C-alpha positions in Angstrom: -10.2 -0.4 -9.5 -6.5 -0.2 -11.0 -4.2 -2.7 -13.2 -2.1 -5.6 -13.4 0.5 -8.0 -14.1 0.5 -11.4 -14.5 3.6 -13.1 -13.5 3.6 -16.7 -13.0 2.0 -19.6 -15.6 0.1 -20.9 -12.4 -1.6 -17.5 -11.4 -0.3 -15.0 -9.8 -0.6 -11.6 -10.2 1.0 -8.2 -9.0 -0.6 -4.9 -8.5 -0.6 -2.2 -5.9 -1.6 -2.2 -2.5 -4.0 0.6 -3.3 -5.7 -0.9 -5.6 -6.9 -4.3 -3.6 -7.0 -1.9 0.0 -7.9 -4.3 2.7 -10.2 -6.7 0.4 -8.8 -10.5 0.9 -11.0 -11.4 -2.3 -11.4 -8.9 -5.7 -12.4 -9.2 -9.5 -10.2 -9.9 -12.0 -11.3 -9.0 -15.6 -8.9 -10.3 -18.0 -8.5 -8.7 -21.4 -10.9 -10.7 -23.7 -13.3 -9.6 -21.3 -14.1 -12.6 -18.7 -13.3 -12.4 -14.8 -12.4 -14.1 -12.7 -12.0 -13.6 -8.5 -8.5 -13.6 -7.2 -7.2 -14.1 -3.7 -5.4 -11.4 -2.6 -2.6 -13.4 -1.0 0.6 -11.2 0.5 0.7 -6.7 0.8 3.5 -5.0 1.0 2.2 -1.7 2.5 4.4 0.5 2.9 5.8 -0.5 -0.9 2.2 -0.7 -1.7 2.8 -3.5 -3.9 0.3 -6.6 -3.7 0.1 -10.4 -4.9 -2.5 -11.8 -6.3 -4.4 -15.4 -6.3 -6.4 -16.5 -9.8 -7.1 -18.2 -11.9 -4.6 -17.5 -15.3 -7.2 -19.7 -17.8 -4.0 -20.4 -19.5 -2.9 -17.1 -20.2 1.1 -16.7 -20.8 2.5 -14.4 -18.3 4.9 -11.9 -19.2 8.3 -11.3 -18.8 10.7 -10.2 -16.0 13.3 -8.0 -15.8 15.2 -7.2 -13.0 17.6 -4.3 -12.9 18.8 -1.3 -13.9 17.2 0.6 -16.2 19.0 3.7 -18.1 17.4 7.3 -18.5 17.0 7.6 -21.7 15.4 4.2 -22.3 12.2 3.2 -24.3 9.4 2.2 -22.3 5.9 0.9 -22.9 2.8 1.8 -20.3 0.1 -0.8 -19.7 -2.8 -0.5 -18.2 -6.7 0.7 -17.7 -6.8 4.3 -17.5 -9.8 6.1 -16.7 -12.1 2.8 -16.3 -12.7 -0.5 -17.7 -13.8 1.2 -21.5 -9.3 1.7 -21.7 -9.0 -1.1 -20.5 -5.3 -3.0 -22.8 -4.2 1.2 -23.2 -0.8 1.0 -24.5 1.2 4.6 -23.9 5.3 4.6 -24.8 8.0 7.3 -23.2 11.1 7.2 -21.7 12.6 6.3 -18.6 13.4 10.2 -17.1 15.4 9.0 -13.8 15.6 6.9 -11.3 14.5 8.6 -8.2 15.0 7.8 -4.3 11.9 9.2 -2.8 11.2 8.7 1.5 13.8 6.3 1.3 12.4 4.0 -1.8 13.5 3.6 -5.3 11.3 4.6 -8.2 11.4 4.7 -11.9 10.5 8.3 -13.0 9.0 8.0 -17.1 7.4 10.6 -19.4 5.6 7.7 -20.1 1.7 8.9 -19.7 -0.8 7.2 -17.0 -3.5 8.0 -15.5 -6.0 7.0 -12.2 -6.5 3.4 -13.1 -3.5 2.5 -14.1 -2.3 1.7 -10.7 -0.8 -1.7 -10.6 0.1 -1.7 -14.5 3.2 -2.8 -16.4 5.7 -0.3 -17.6 7.9 -2.6 -19.9 10.7 -2.0 -21.4 11.5 -2.7 -25.2 11.2 -6.5 -25.6 8.1 -6.9 -23.8 9.9 -7.4 -20.1 8.3 -6.2 -16.8 10.8 -3.6 -15.2 8.4 -2.2 -13.6 4.9 -1.3 -11.7 3.1 2.0 -12.4 2.1 3.6 -8.8 1.3 7.1 -9.5 1.7 10.1 -11.5 1.9 14.2 -10.1 -0.2 16.8 -11.5 -0.2 20.1 -11.1 -3.3 21.8 -11.1 -5.1 19.2 -11.9 -3.6 18.8 -15.0 -0.6 15.4 -15.6 2.6 17.5 -16.4 4.4 14.2 -17.4 6.2 12.9 -14.0 4.9 9.2 -13.0 7.0 7.0 -11.4 6.3 3.2 -11.5 8.0 0.9 -8.6 11.2 -1.6 -10.1 9.9 -4.6 -10.9 13.1 -6.2 -8.7 11.6 -3.9 -5.6 8.4 -5.0 -6.0 9.4 -9.2 -5.4 11.5 -7.9 -3.1 9.0 -7.0 -0.6 6.6 -9.8 -1.3 9.2 -11.6 -0.4 9.1 -13.4 -4.3 11.5 -15.6 -6.6 11.6 -15.7 -10.0 11.4 -19.3 -11.3 
């Protein structure tokens, strides 16, 4: 399981490729408990990002803010760490650094994420999506506050998406 971000009025969600795996259909559980089926429409495994189409049922997508982020900037992560019991968990932190790892850009943050947070949103102080949760580092099985997020512009570019 994982998390996702509604990015359009017509039901498109962003999540990680490792969340959807090789599935063509996935179950989407909304914060109100309603479940819908989503069709995996695009996947960029090399960037670990996927696009899913589902019925948004008149839910409002989050705003998207492409562009640079600054170390020290306050950010918030929202997702479903561990299991559905913790759906809609919000944590806060700062942008720790902008990183390039294996040629790919990441936003590093101390904002807490755990397994199940993958695919969830990293938000700026206005509530706009600036990144997608992808991984967190651990030492001796303990989270160490080194968490990586795919910049939203990169996620959209790798899936050939344009914001309208």
